[in-house]
Rosetta silent file (secondary structure, phi, psi, omega in degrees, C-alpha in Angstrom):
SEQUENCE: MKKTFSAFIVFCLCTVLTYAQVKFKLTRQEDRQTYIVSMVSEETYEGNQNITGTAQVTLKVEGATNFLIREIMSLQPETNWVNNANLTKPALAPDYTYISFGMQTMAHSQFKYKKGEEISLFSFKNIGDVKAKVSLINNDQDIMALSTNKTQYNLKNYISILGHGPGNAYLSNVEPLPMSSENAVKTYLQIKNLYPNPASNKVIITWNNQLDDAEAIKKLDILIFDNTGLEKIRKSVNSSYGEQSQEIEVSSLKSGAYFFKLQRDDKYGTNTQKLMIIQ
SCORE:     score description
SCORE:     0.000 S_00000001
   1 L     0.000  131.057 -178.986  -10.822   -8.194  -19.967 S_00000001
   2 L   -83.085  154.819  179.370  -12.103  -11.291  -21.690 S_00000001
   3 L   -72.469  -23.426  173.206  -15.241  -13.048  -20.552 S_00000001
   4 L  -120.612  140.156 -175.797  -13.275  -16.236  -20.214 S_00000001
   5 L   -63.271  144.352 -179.864   -9.815  -16.264  -18.734 S_00000001
   6 L   -56.061  148.564 -173.282   -6.979  -16.597  -21.216 S_00000001
   7 L   -56.834  136.919  179.001   -5.924  -20.182  -21.869 S_00000001
   8 L   -68.794  135.460  177.862   -3.701  -21.716  -19.238 S_00000001
   9 L   -68.407  125.644  179.453   -0.123  -22.316  -20.376 S_00000001
  10 L   -92.652  115.900  178.625    0.436  -26.059  -20.620 S_00000001
  11 L   -96.250  132.222 -177.938    3.866  -27.006  -19.377 S_00000001
  12 L   -91.402  -10.026 -179.196    5.197  -30.320  -20.529 S_00000001
  13 L   -74.313  150.233  173.798    7.950  -30.512  -17.938 S_00000001
  14 L   -72.950  143.571 -178.306    7.533  -32.727  -14.917 S_00000001
  15 L  -126.246  156.224  170.971    7.022  -30.725  -11.730 S_00000001
  16 L   -95.227  117.011 -170.627    7.418  -31.197   -8.007 S_00000001
  17 L   -84.629   87.758 -179.434    3.976  -30.358   -6.634 S_00000001
  18 L   -86.110  -28.645  178.930    4.733  -28.263   -3.557 S_00000001
  19 L    60.099   18.365  169.317    1.491  -26.233   -3.751 S_00000001
  20 L   -66.247  151.823 -172.299    3.012  -23.304   -1.890 S_00000001
  21 L  -127.003  174.548 -178.747    1.168  -20.126   -2.809 S_00000001
  22 E  -122.520  155.180  174.820    1.627  -16.379   -3.185 S_00000001
  23 E  -114.963  140.609  174.603   -0.104  -13.323   -1.794 S_00000001
  24 E   -90.042  156.508 -178.424   -0.711  -10.102   -3.717 S_00000001
  25 E  -142.941  139.060  176.918   -0.117   -6.686   -2.173 S_00000001
  26 E  -120.241  126.192 -178.362   -1.260   -3.154   -3.054 S_00000001
  27 E  -128.709  128.537  174.542    0.683   -0.154   -1.722 S_00000001
  28 E   -93.194  137.644 -177.495   -0.087    3.517   -2.249 S_00000001
  29 L   -87.503  173.566 -172.932    2.900    5.856   -2.415 S_00000001
  30 L   -63.249  -25.993 -179.893    3.353    9.222   -0.709 S_00000001
  31 L   -74.695   -5.267  179.021    2.106   11.227   -3.692 S_00000001
  32 L    67.585    0.026  178.502   -1.319    9.556   -3.190 S_00000001
  33 L  -107.937  -32.929 -174.097   -1.515    8.923   -6.937 S_00000001
  34 E   -92.372  132.981  177.012    0.977    6.115   -7.503 S_00000001
  35 E  -120.482  144.239  174.336    0.194    2.519   -6.570 S_00000001
  36 E  -118.478  128.507  174.119    2.520   -0.493   -6.608 S_00000001
  37 E  -101.726  128.831 -178.332    1.222   -4.044   -7.003 S_00000001
  38 E  -138.354  179.705  176.869    3.547   -6.713   -5.653 S_00000001
  39 E  -145.861  157.475  177.160    3.481  -10.289   -4.403 S_00000001
  40 E  -128.901  126.398 -177.663    5.058  -12.393   -1.660 S_00000001
  41 E   -93.849  146.723  174.484    5.736  -16.099   -2.171 S_00000001
  42 L   -83.804   -6.625 -172.985    5.492  -18.785    0.506 S_00000001
  43 L  -143.181  155.210  172.226    8.203  -20.785   -1.227 S_00000001
  44 L   -93.043  130.143  176.946   11.511  -20.389   -3.063 S_00000001
  45 L  -118.223  135.158 -179.810   11.458  -21.558   -6.685 S_00000001
  46 L  -133.691  162.101  178.416   14.610  -22.079   -8.712 S_00000001
  47 H    60.775 -138.722 -179.996   15.530  -23.310  -12.166 S_00000001
  48 H   -63.754  -24.403 -179.757   12.589  -24.513  -14.254 S_00000001
  49 H   -67.725  -14.891 -175.488   10.336  -24.275  -11.199 S_00000001
  50 H   -84.242    0.828 -175.350   10.740  -20.481  -11.399 S_00000001
  51 L   -76.719  129.469  175.847    8.731  -20.129  -14.628 S_00000001
  52 E  -100.932  130.245 -178.241    5.605  -17.954  -14.439 S_00000001
  53 E   -86.933  -76.066 -178.527    2.839  -18.749  -16.902 S_00000001
  54 E  -133.690  163.813  178.660    0.023  -16.214  -16.710 S_00000001
  55 E  -156.879  146.435  175.180   -1.214  -13.678  -14.177 S_00000001
  56 E  -142.693  137.855  178.010   -4.168  -11.400  -13.523 S_00000001
  57 E  -127.556  131.498 -179.696   -4.692   -8.850  -10.736 S_00000001
  58 E  -125.010  132.629  175.102   -8.043   -7.205  -10.029 S_00000001
  59 E  -108.681  162.250  169.768   -8.793   -4.163   -7.882 S_00000001
  60 E  -134.317  142.377 -178.322  -12.090   -2.696   -6.861 S_00000001
  61 E  -114.287  128.707 -176.827  -12.899    0.950   -6.189 S_00000001
  62 E   -81.576  137.081  174.166  -15.703    1.826   -3.822 S_00000001
  63 L    79.257 -177.536 -177.364  -18.403    4.275   -4.854 S_00000001
  64 L   -92.298   47.804 -177.861  -18.802    6.462   -7.908 S_00000001
  65 L   -80.250  157.358 -179.807  -15.360    7.981   -7.579 S_00000001
  66 L   -90.284   81.759 -176.790  -13.342    9.320  -10.485 S_00000001
  67 L  -104.433  109.529 -171.928  -10.517    6.734  -10.454 S_00000001
  68 L  -118.515  119.001 -176.780   -8.525    7.015  -13.685 S_00000001
  69 E   -82.963  130.538  174.663   -5.662    4.634  -14.515 S_00000001
  70 E  -144.563  163.700  170.464   -2.610    6.032  -16.293 S_00000001
  71 E    52.791   53.927  174.014    1.119    5.278  -16.678 S_00000001
  72 E   -69.861  127.993 -177.317    1.148    1.534  -16.077 S_00000001
  73 E  -131.773  120.499  175.413    4.785    0.521  -15.632 S_00000001
  74 E   -71.590  136.622 -173.558    6.111   -3.028  -15.348 S_00000001
  75 L  -105.895    4.842  172.920    8.678   -3.240  -12.560 S_00000001
  76 L  -121.362  144.256 -176.493   10.502   -6.410  -13.616 S_00000001
  77 L   -61.904  145.403  173.902   12.625   -6.633  -16.778 S_00000001
  78 L    58.881   31.195  172.659   11.111   -8.078  -19.952 S_00000001
  79 L  -126.269  157.712 -176.683    7.593   -8.211  -18.537 S_00000001
  80 L  -143.356  124.874  177.108    4.538   -6.260  -19.596 S_00000001
  81 E  -115.352  143.288  179.764    1.320   -5.495  -17.704 S_00000001
  82 E  -134.983  157.533  171.575   -1.775   -3.855  -19.180 S_00000001
  83 E   -79.994  102.003 -178.021   -5.169   -2.693  -17.967 S_00000001
  84 E   -58.563  -52.340 -179.751   -7.358   -5.440  -19.429 S_00000001
  85 E  -178.636  167.431  176.103  -10.628   -3.633  -18.812 S_00000001
  86 E  -118.240  145.039  178.636  -12.852   -1.984  -16.231 S_00000001
  87 E  -122.766  110.313 -173.319  -16.255   -3.189  -15.070 S_00000001
  88 E   -97.276  126.106  174.691  -18.407   -0.398  -13.658 S_00000001
  89 L    46.660   58.369  176.040  -21.224   -1.048  -11.178 S_00000001
  90 L   -62.794  155.949 -174.639  -21.996   -4.670  -12.050 S_00000001
  91 L   -57.190  -36.309 -177.955  -25.442   -5.878  -10.983 S_00000001
  92 L   -80.174  -16.048 -179.336  -24.043   -8.064   -8.202 S_00000001
  93 L  -144.751   66.978 -172.255  -21.816   -5.284   -6.823 S_00000001
  94 L   -68.832  -10.843 -179.891  -23.335   -1.930   -7.849 S_00000001
  95 L   -90.516    4.337 -173.690  -21.272    0.031   -5.314 S_00000001
  96 E  -132.692  153.387  166.312  -17.959   -0.874   -6.958 S_00000001
  97 E  -113.086  132.115 -179.017  -15.916   -0.485  -10.110 S_00000001
  98 E  -102.654  136.110 -178.303  -13.588   -3.387  -10.931 S_00000001
  99 E  -126.030  118.825 -174.455  -10.237   -2.800  -12.626 S_00000001
 100 E  -110.505  133.795  175.587   -8.395   -5.784  -14.075 S_00000001
 101 E  -115.932  140.417  178.359   -4.707   -5.948  -15.027 S_00000001
 102 E  -125.982  145.746  175.363   -3.160   -8.754  -17.047 S_00000001
 103 E   -89.485  118.710 -177.755    0.411   -9.852  -17.603 S_00000001
 104 L   -82.494  -22.757 -178.701    1.020  -10.127  -21.340 S_00000001
 105 L   -85.554  111.632 -174.531    4.448  -11.758  -21.012 S_00000001
 106 L  -108.963  154.307  176.680    3.828  -15.477  -20.572 S_00000001
 107 L    54.281   59.103  179.984    6.067  -18.426  -19.653 S_00000001
 108 E  -126.342  169.281 -179.596    9.016  -16.376  -18.373 S_00000001
 109 L  -122.759   31.561 -177.947   11.449  -16.608  -15.455 S_00000001
 110 L   -76.810  -25.443  178.620   11.815  -12.907  -14.611 S_00000001
 111 L   -84.280  118.538 -178.365   10.137  -13.215  -11.201 S_00000001
 112 L   -94.883   94.513 -174.810   12.713  -14.497   -8.709 S_00000001
 113 L   -75.303  115.192  174.718   10.615  -16.285   -6.117 S_00000001
 114 L  -125.213  133.286 -175.974   12.243  -16.279   -2.678 S_00000001
 115 L   -54.386  122.944  175.824   10.318  -17.368    0.379 S_00000001
 116 L    80.058   -2.207 -178.539    8.919  -14.359    2.213 S_00000001
 117 L   -97.001  139.267 -178.339   10.449  -11.771   -0.129 S_00000001
 118 E   -81.720  135.888  176.613    8.332   -9.147   -1.869 S_00000001
 119 E  -117.462  117.519  176.812    8.456   -8.907   -5.674 S_00000001
 120 E   -73.548  130.357 -177.507    7.229   -5.659   -7.252 S_00000001
 121 E   -98.979  -57.620  179.993    5.113   -6.426  -10.318 S_00000001
 122 E  -159.036  163.405  175.205    3.888   -3.121  -11.737 S_00000001
 123 E  -125.417  161.891  174.344    2.885    0.403  -10.807 S_00000001
 124 E  -154.092  164.217  177.358    0.180    2.743  -12.051 S_00000001
 125 E  -115.420  142.619  169.433   -1.135    6.214  -11.379 S_00000001
 126 E  -102.479  113.429 -179.728   -4.627    7.356  -10.517 S_00000001
 127 L   -95.548    9.955  178.541   -5.094   10.838  -11.980 S_00000001
 128 L   -98.780 -137.628 -175.373   -8.624   11.056  -10.595 S_00000001
 129 L   -69.370  117.051 -178.171   -9.925   11.342   -7.042 S_00000001
 130 L   -74.549  -11.377  178.499   -7.058   10.785   -4.578 S_00000001
 131 L   -90.898    2.926 -179.002   -9.588    9.982   -1.835 S_00000001
 132 L   -59.759  139.988  177.846  -10.890    6.945   -3.702 S_00000001
 133 L   -94.714  110.457 -174.836  -11.051    3.764   -1.620 S_00000001
 134 E  -124.819  143.432  179.979   -9.300    1.054   -3.617 S_00000001
 135 E  -152.505  162.081  171.549   -8.341   -2.488   -2.640 S_00000001
 136 E   -74.451  144.141  172.633   -7.411   -5.849   -4.115 S_00000001
 137 L   -75.616  158.165  173.520  -10.271   -8.287   -4.446 S_00000001
 138 L  -114.474  122.249 -175.114  -10.145  -11.526   -2.487 S_00000001
 139 L   -56.907  -30.432 -175.252  -11.136  -14.580   -4.522 S_00000001
 140 L   -91.303   -3.218 -175.249  -12.786  -16.226   -1.522 S_00000001
 141 L  -127.542  -30.265 -174.976  -14.796  -13.200   -0.402 S_00000001
 142 L   -75.603  134.008 -175.555  -15.653  -10.939   -3.326 S_00000001
 143 L   -62.853  -35.945  179.790  -19.106  -11.527   -4.818 S_00000001
 144 L   -72.252  -36.840  177.188  -17.913  -11.085   -8.398 S_00000001
 145 H   -67.475  -31.444 -179.337  -15.019  -13.503   -7.945 S_00000001
 146 H   -83.072   -7.139 -173.030  -17.432  -16.035   -6.451 S_00000001
 147 H  -119.722   29.620 -177.538  -19.947  -15.639   -9.285 S_00000001
 148 H   -57.103  -43.079 -178.649  -17.819  -16.309  -12.374 S_00000001
 149 H   -64.973  -32.515 -178.425  -20.124  -19.041  -13.670 S_00000001
 150 H   -78.465  -43.056 -174.317  -23.141  -16.785  -13.319 S_00000001
 151 H   -90.535  -21.196 -174.000  -21.687  -13.582  -14.777 S_00000001
 152 L    67.161   13.110  172.994  -19.232  -15.126  -17.271 S_00000001
 153 L  -107.479  120.070  178.438  -16.688  -12.524  -16.146 S_00000001
 154 L   -97.580   95.661 -179.095  -13.564  -14.019  -14.618 S_00000001
 155 L   -94.804    0.991 -170.823  -12.210  -11.273  -12.380 S_00000001
 156 L   -60.965  143.520  167.345  -10.280  -13.579  -10.085 S_00000001
 157 L   -65.318  138.112 -171.838   -6.748  -12.861   -9.032 S_00000001
 158 E  -152.650  141.289  169.243   -4.620  -15.485  -10.717 S_00000001
 159 E  -155.028  135.097  177.054   -1.025  -16.543  -11.203 S_00000001
 160 E  -111.260  130.906 -179.345    0.420  -19.804  -12.505 S_00000001
 161 E  -128.867  130.688 -176.447    3.899  -20.913  -11.415 S_00000001
 162 H   -56.987  -42.580 -178.614    5.516  -24.084  -12.677 S_00000001
 163 H   -67.235  -20.677  178.333    6.884  -24.991   -9.247 S_00000001
 164 H   -75.711  -26.648 -173.283    3.426  -24.662   -7.728 S_00000001
 165 L    95.998 -173.882 -176.610    1.965  -27.275  -10.030 S_00000001
 166 L   -66.838  151.153  175.653   -1.296  -26.993  -11.982 S_00000001
 167 L    98.270 -169.895 -172.189   -3.877  -24.390  -11.063 S_00000001
 168 L   -87.590  123.975  178.587   -3.911  -21.025   -9.378 S_00000001
 169 L   -87.436   -6.528  177.994   -0.987  -20.181   -7.066 S_00000001
 170 E   -68.641  132.718  178.817   -2.770  -17.093   -5.685 S_00000001
 171 E  -107.314  -56.050 -176.990   -3.736  -17.539   -2.036 S_00000001
 172 E  -168.336 -160.769 -178.675   -4.881  -14.179   -0.668 S_00000001
 173 E  -118.403  151.752  169.347   -3.679  -10.617   -0.155 S_00000001
 174 L   -78.064  113.449 -174.042   -1.226   -8.964    2.200 S_00000001
 175 L   -76.414  138.539  177.940   -3.604   -6.800    4.181 S_00000001
 176 L   -69.468  158.013  176.549   -2.650   -3.147    4.759 S_00000001
 177 L   -65.908  133.229  172.516   -2.171   -1.862    8.273 S_00000001
 178 L   -58.827  133.118 -173.768   -5.405   -0.475    9.778 S_00000001
 179 L   -65.747  -18.236  179.266   -4.907    3.284    9.839 S_00000001
 180 L   -89.292   -4.911 -174.707   -6.044    3.441   13.476 S_00000001
 181 L   -77.368  157.695  179.065   -3.497    0.867   14.642 S_00000001
 182 H   -63.193  -40.220  179.882   -0.399    1.741   16.638 S_00000001
 183 H   -63.583  -38.857  179.415    1.862    0.243   13.969 S_00000001
 184 H   -65.859  -43.100  179.281    0.236    2.352   11.246 S_00000001
 185 H   -62.284  -41.694  178.381    0.659    5.553   13.245 S_00000001
 186 H   -64.892  -33.558 -176.035    4.319    4.723   13.880 S_00000001
 187 H   -79.949  -40.486 -167.358    4.848    3.970   10.200 S_00000001
 188 H  -109.465    1.988  178.817    2.960    6.822    8.542 S_00000001
 189 E  -123.592  107.246 -170.770    3.226    9.759   10.965 S_00000001
 190 E  -136.943  137.272  171.328    6.756   11.167   11.125 S_00000001
 191 E   -77.132  131.732 -177.696    8.500   14.355   12.195 S_00000001
 192 E  -100.516  -36.315 -172.067   10.772   15.548    9.377 S_00000001
 193 E  -163.655  149.356  168.617   12.544   18.629   10.736 S_00000001
 194 E  -123.338  133.025 -177.617   12.902   21.203   13.517 S_00000001
 195 E  -149.956  135.329   -7.438   14.203   24.681   12.643 S_00000001
 196 L   -76.223  164.295  178.545   16.089   26.518   13.997 S_00000001
 197 L  -149.380  105.412   13.087   17.897   24.105   16.267 S_00000001
 198 L   -71.678  163.928  179.653   19.133   25.334   18.753 S_00000001
 199 E  -137.832  165.952  177.431   16.281   27.795   19.355 S_00000001
 200 L  -132.455  -39.434 -176.412   15.301   30.364   21.961 S_00000001
 201 L  -110.338  -51.287 -176.471   11.936   31.908   21.073 S_00000001
 202 E  -138.455  153.664  176.368   10.228   29.959   18.299 S_00000001
 203 E  -140.269  143.318  176.816   10.747   26.758   16.355 S_00000001
 204 E  -103.980  121.851  177.259    9.108   25.454   13.190 S_00000001
 205 E  -103.107  133.753  177.678    8.283   21.761   13.196 S_00000001
 206 E  -118.369  132.997  179.679    7.643   19.957    9.893 S_00000001
 207 E  -137.018  165.084  179.673    6.012   16.545    9.758 S_00000001
 208 E  -123.842  122.230 -178.892    4.631   14.131    7.187 S_00000001
 209 E  -110.826  105.409 -179.462    1.226   12.500    7.677 S_00000001
 210 L  -105.856   16.277  177.155    0.678    9.548    5.320 S_00000001
 211 L   -70.360  126.579 -174.875   -2.292    8.046    7.167 S_00000001
 212 L   -63.218  -25.654  179.501   -4.985    7.336    4.569 S_00000001
 213 L   -99.233   28.244 -174.346   -7.737    8.472    6.930 S_00000001
 214 H   -55.917  -38.796 -176.948   -5.932   11.710    7.768 S_00000001
 215 H   -63.891  -21.094 -177.887   -8.920   13.873    6.829 S_00000001
 216 H   -93.962   -3.530 -178.198  -10.983   12.080    9.485 S_00000001
 217 L   -65.465  128.722  179.837   -8.492   12.578   12.313 S_00000001
 218 L   -90.056  -24.524 -173.830  -10.113   14.551   15.111 S_00000001
 219 L  -146.969  122.658  173.500   -6.991   15.161   17.165 S_00000001
 220 E  -136.746  121.697 -174.375   -3.300   15.514   16.321 S_00000001
 221 E  -120.840  147.814  165.849   -0.991   17.067   18.902 S_00000001
 222 E   -98.052  128.677  178.555    2.630   18.162   19.134 S_00000001
 223 E  -116.890  139.303  176.373    4.105   17.307   22.527 S_00000001
 224 E  -121.048  124.207  179.637    7.337   18.686   23.977 S_00000001
 225 E  -113.267  149.903  170.519    9.014   16.835   26.858 S_00000001
 226 E   -85.178 -177.928 -173.770   12.022   17.777   28.958 S_00000001
 227 L   -75.650    0.037  172.263   14.865   15.330   29.537 S_00000001
 228 L   -97.875   -2.933 -178.286   13.074   13.835   32.567 S_00000001
 229 L    90.717    6.283  179.842   10.061   12.887   30.450 S_00000001
 230 L   -81.359  129.167  178.635    7.834   15.638   31.853 S_00000001
 231 E   -70.841  125.601 -178.431    5.397   17.125   29.322 S_00000001
 232 E  -107.474  -36.226 -178.592    6.052   20.871   29.011 S_00000001
 233 E  -140.399  139.802  172.828    4.020   21.930   25.955 S_00000001
 234 E  -135.755  129.858 -178.906    1.091   20.412   24.060 S_00000001
 235 E  -139.101  128.472  175.281   -0.385   22.011   20.948 S_00000001
 236 E   -75.330  137.272 -174.349   -3.137   20.793   18.616 S_00000001
 237 L  -134.184  175.891 -179.092   -2.103   21.071   14.961 S_00000001
 238 L   -59.311  125.537 -178.102   -3.298   20.501   11.399 S_00000001
 239 L   -99.245   11.648 -175.263   -4.264   16.848   10.901 S_00000001
 240 L   -68.155  160.138  178.943   -4.443   16.973    7.086 S_00000001
 241 L   -68.085  146.913  173.205   -2.724   14.461    4.830 S_00000001
 242 E    98.687 -166.015 -177.415    0.780   15.203    3.554 S_00000001
 243 E   -82.184  130.173 -178.260    3.612   17.459    4.691 S_00000001
 244 E  -132.931  157.306  177.560    2.615   20.124    7.221 S_00000001
 245 E  -135.013  152.509  179.133    4.439   22.762    9.275 S_00000001
 246 E  -149.558  133.620  174.751    3.648   24.609   12.498 S_00000001
 247 E   -86.023  132.861 -178.777    5.424   27.367   14.415 S_00000001
 248 E  -120.586  131.781  175.578    5.698   26.678   18.151 S_00000001
 249 E   -78.441  123.673 -177.450    6.441   29.254   20.850 S_00000001
 250 L  -126.182   14.559 -175.948    9.234   27.952   23.121 S_00000001
 251 L   -66.337  -19.209  179.826   10.361   31.128   24.946 S_00000001
 252 L   -79.881  -10.571 -177.749    8.924   29.797   28.219 S_00000001
 253 L   -84.376  140.866  176.344   11.329   26.849   28.217 S_00000001
 254 L   -76.969  162.971  177.536   14.569   26.979   30.164 S_00000001
 255 L   -58.815  140.090  179.557   17.894   26.202   28.515 S_00000001
 256 E   149.084 -171.185 -178.989   18.411   22.501   27.966 S_00000001
 257 E   -96.739  136.426  178.135   17.432   19.523   25.828 S_00000001
 258 E  -133.480  160.525 -173.234   13.803   18.907   24.845 S_00000001
 259 E  -131.496  128.954 -178.909   12.087   16.243   22.791 S_00000001
 260 E   -98.662  136.871  172.396    9.273   16.601   20.244 S_00000001
 261 E  -137.883  153.883  171.594    6.723   13.873   19.500 S_00000001
 262 E  -102.189  139.763  179.131    3.514   13.700   17.464 S_00000001
 263 E  -129.057  122.870  175.523    0.453   12.100   19.032 S_00000001
 264 E  -105.534  112.080 -171.425   -2.616   10.933   17.137 S_00000001
 265 L    53.949 -116.019 -179.164   -5.343   10.324   19.701 S_00000001
 266 L  -107.104   16.651 -176.192   -3.481    8.116   22.213 S_00000001
 267 E  -118.660  140.738 -177.866   -0.803    6.802   19.817 S_00000001
 268 E   -93.713  147.106  170.088    2.631    8.290   19.117 S_00000001
 269 L   -65.947  171.698 -167.557    4.303    8.774   15.760 S_00000001
 270 L   -72.245  -30.208 -169.975    7.406    6.751   15.064 S_00000001
 271 L  -123.437  156.147  176.191   10.198    9.205   15.804 S_00000001
 272 L  -115.838  133.848  178.841   11.302   11.693   18.445 S_00000001
 273 E  -110.205  134.820 -178.875   13.206   14.855   17.521 S_00000001
 274 E   -93.103  136.303  177.483   15.619   16.536   19.919 S_00000001
 275 E  -127.438  133.639  174.702   15.693   20.335   20.282 S_00000001
 276 E   -97.794  128.967  176.076   18.234   22.384   22.204 S_00000001
 277 E  -104.568  129.133  176.856   16.934   25.534   23.901 S_00000001
 278 L  -124.473  114.673 -178.568   19.412   28.313   24.646 S_00000001
 279 L  -109.811    0.000    0.000   18.091   31.261   26.656 S_00000001
């Protein structure tokens, strides 16, 4: 990362100054190692307005975690992203490490800006601590982004788009779902399989828990309801991150249809699985 941001591409074409902006987004994949950086535009740009000049994306990692970047992969054709540099425990933010990525391919039209549509930019892997807390910086809130003149390090998120007009088209970030929210539980806690089905004595339920705070969950239950909605069985199970399985005794249930759900505290996972009992 350079101490001064790379020179802004000067476009000689006349532009329509719409000043619509884009938001960056960071998504962690199920393997807990792979991250995808993307963006969402507030406006559709076509023709010459679709040209992207330069771009920079900066993350910050909380604490002294072992967060190691590998396998950076550009996700749009004929574009190239690199890890510019890392800034560890700067004086103004000693609890964080900053990681800056830059787009080396300048003045191109590979990003197809459509209003409200997500564009994947690049992915990378963290081969270090999978529990590391990582997020995009916000230019209007992060102390290092607000202190460029003082530190001479320009860590700001940045993207220039011809249709936006001069200056930075970056607005803010798409915030991730809070892991305690109902929407997050519905999205990231899912039953994958029941086996055997039909069953008579025992059944194995397999589920996938992608909640980032899974290790902190105090209570995760499997609930079995009959076809009237009456709860018949409740069992506390492993709340760890990732794919888990649990054998459930069902010999006390009468023949008929039953429905499995996962419950995290007072919130249900997204899907219900049907099980037939034959006695």
